[in-house]
N, C-alpha and C positions, 0 to 999 in steps of 0.2 A: 258187491263188496264181501263175498263169502270168503274170498282168498285172504282177506285181511283180518276179518273177525276171529280166525282160528289161532292167530297169535297173541300170546299174552302181551299186554301193553308194556312199553318201557319208555323211559323219559330221559332226556339228556340235554345238556346246555353247552353252548358254544361260546368261546372267548376269542379274542385276537391277542396276539402278543404285544404287551406294553412297550412303548418306545423310551419311557423316562423312568427314573427311580420312583417318583410319584406314582406313575401308573402301574408300576410293579405292585406297590403297597396297596393301591386301590384294588387291583385284581385279586390279591391275597385275600382282602376282606370280602369281596364278592364271592370268591370261591369258597371260603369258610361258611358263609352264610347258606350258599346253595348246596353245599356238602351235606348240610343237616336235612336236606329233603331225599337224600340216598338216591341220586339218579343212577342209571345204568352206567353213564360214562360222562366225562367232559370232553368236548373236542377243542382243538386249537388250530386256527386258520394260517394259511401259508401264503406269502405276498406273491405278486406277479413274478414269474420267472425265478422263483426261489429267494426274492429279496428279503424275506424275514426269516430265513432257514435258521440261523443261529438262535434268534430270539424265540422262534417256534420251538426249537429243541430245548432250550433252557426252561420254557414254560411248561412244555409237557413233562420234562423229567422232575420238575418241582412238584407238579400236581400229582404224578404217579408216586413219588416218595413220601409226600406230606399229607395229602388228602384223605388217603383210603378210597378214593374213587378212581376207576381205571381212566386212563387218558388216551385219546385218540387224535393223533397228529394228522393235520391234512397234508396231502403230498400232491403237489402240482407238477405234471409232466412236461408243459410247455416250456421249452427252453432248458430242458434238463437232459443229461446224457445218462446212458445205461450205468456208467460207472458212478456218477453222482447220486443216482437213486438206490444203487446197490449199496453204496458206502452208508447213507443215511438210513436205510432199512436195517442194516446190520448193527449200526449204533442204537437204534430203537430196540432191536431184539436184545442186544447185549444188556439194556436197561430194564428189561422185563415188559416191554410194551407189546401187546398181543392184538392192537386194534388200530386200523388206519382208515382214513377217509380218502380215496383216490379220485383225483379230478383231473381234468384237462387243464384248467387254470386260464388266466388272461395272459394275453401276449403283452409282453413289456414294451413300453414305448421306445421306438427307434429299432425294434428287432425286426428282421426282414422275414423270418420264417420261424415255424414252430420248433425246429430241431428234429431230433430223433424220433420222439413220441409225437404223434399228431393228435391222437384221440384219447381219451380216458380208457377205453377198452384195452388198448395196447399196454397201458400202465397196469391194468388189473392182470392181464395175462403175464406180464413180466413178474409181478409180485408173486403170482401162483407158481410159475415155473421156478423161481428162485427159493421160495420159502414154503412151498406146499400149503398146508393148512394151518401154519402157525398163526398168521394174522387173519383177524376177521375183518372183511373188506367192506366198508360202506362206500356208496357211489350216490351221485346227484341225479335228480329227474326234475322235469318242469312241467307242472300241470297246466300251465298256461303257454307253454312253448318257449324254448331257448330263444333269445333274440336274434341269434345268428343262424338258427335253422332254417333250411329251405321251406319247410312246411310242417304241419303237425305230424304228418305220416313219418317224414324223414327224421323228426326229432325222436319219435317213438322207437324207430328202428335203431337210432343210436343208442337208446337206452337199452334196448333188447341185446345189443351186442355187448354191452358191459355186463349185463346179467349173465350171458352166455359165457363170458370169459371168466367168471368166477366170483362175482359179487355176491355177498351174504344178505345185504340189506341196503335199501335206499332212503335217502332223505330229500325231500322236496324243496325247491325254491319256495319261499314264503309267498303267500296269496291271502286274499281276504274274502274270496267268494268259495265257499264249501263245495258248490257244485262242480267247480273246475277240478278239485280234487277227486270227487266221486266219479266223474265221467272219466278221468284220466285213469283210475283204477279199472273201471269197466272195460276201457280200451286194452289196458294190459292183460286182463284176464282173457280176453278175446285173442290175444297174441300168444297165449300160454306163458306169460311172465309170471313167475311164481317165487316171490320173496316179500318180506315186509317192506311196506312203502310207508314211512313214517312222515307226517307232515312237518314242515318247517314252519315256525311260528315266529313272527316279528312283533313283539310288544310295540306299542305306539307311544313314543316319548317326545318326538320333535317332528313336527310337519314338514318343514323344509328338508330336513336330513332324510326323512322317509321318502318324500318325493324325488329327491336325487338319486337315492339307492334305487328306487322302483324304475325310474327312467333308464337307469343303467343295465338293470338285469331283467327287464321286461316283465316284472310283476305288476299287475294292474291294481291301481287303487280306485274302487268304484266312485262314479261321480257323486253319489249321494255322500260318501265317506270323505272325499276331498272337499266338497262344500262345507260340511260340518267341521272339518279340522280347520280349513282356512278361517272359518268365523271366529275361532278361539283367539286369533291374532297373538298377542304376547302373553295371554293368559295360560302360561304353561302348566300350572296345577291343575286347571279345569280340563285341559286338553289331555293330559295324562289320566285323570280319572275317567273321562269319557273313553279313552283308548283302551283302558283296562277293560272296561264293560264291554266294549266292541269285541276285543280279542277273547275274553272269556267266553262270550256267546259263540264265537267262532269254533273254539276249542271244544266246548260242550257238544255242538253240533257234529263235530268230526268224531269225537269218541263215541256218542250216541250212534252214529253211523257205521262204527266198526273200525275205525283207525287204530292202527296198532302202536299207540303212543303219540308223543309230541317231542319235537326238537326245537328248543328255544334259542334264538339268535339274541344274545343277551346285551350285546354291545358293551360288554364288561360292567353291566349294572345289575345288581340283585333285586332291587325294589319291585320293578314291574313284573318280572317273571314270578317272583315269590307271591305277589298280589293275585296274579291269574291262577297260580297253583292252589292257592287257598280257597279262592272263589270256587274252583272246581271240586274241592274236597279230596284232592289227591293225597296219597301217603307214599312213604318210601317202599323200596323193595319190590316195585312193580317191574319185574325183569324177565327177560327171557334168558335161558341158559346160553352158555357159549363164550 
């Protein structure tokens, strides 16, 4: 973990673009609360095949203009053309955005092929070729292996190609076993992969929702944790309190082990991430330059 401990920790929060006026208001309230923690940035997700492009753009620009916190839009290359990616990048640049999360993305239902861009490393290469160092580029990685990868070695090589294409930082898929992260970082070090690898953190608020997400993205919920969460049944308040304790302990172990910060998948809720943050005794302005 020596490669990670040398970086100054930074913290960030992820949102998804709301679909309704009520959702917009809820996200504004969430954003205002989390902005008080002074994170390094807020990121905003991007639907399969660009299905939320306009809502992502509107959310990102509002964050950038109103929160005082840098905004980082997700860009998904599956189903996108060079022209569409070039257009949205220029729009973001024109609005002062200097930070993007470059992803392969999910294949939209009914789509026969990925389109011009097949992999995220191709998107990273395109951004660097068109905009040089203007954008700080985050990419994704998978301590427990991407569910579509042939095997762990192939998955690691996919990640390495993104790094070599010009990525500045990586955010992991969420996980609940800290050893998965530590072993992944050790493998990266052996492959000469040198950049911050920030753990993605999923607060536990709804067991059925978490199980559905995890089955889709390949994140393992350990058997002991599944059993404990299932035992709460409809007692959501007790489940959330237990989940906050579990995820706090996970975050503490990661930071003690040298992880360079945390990236919270908020699901547009402030409370769980705030509780974990305060349990850890974190404060704002834990940032790297850039």
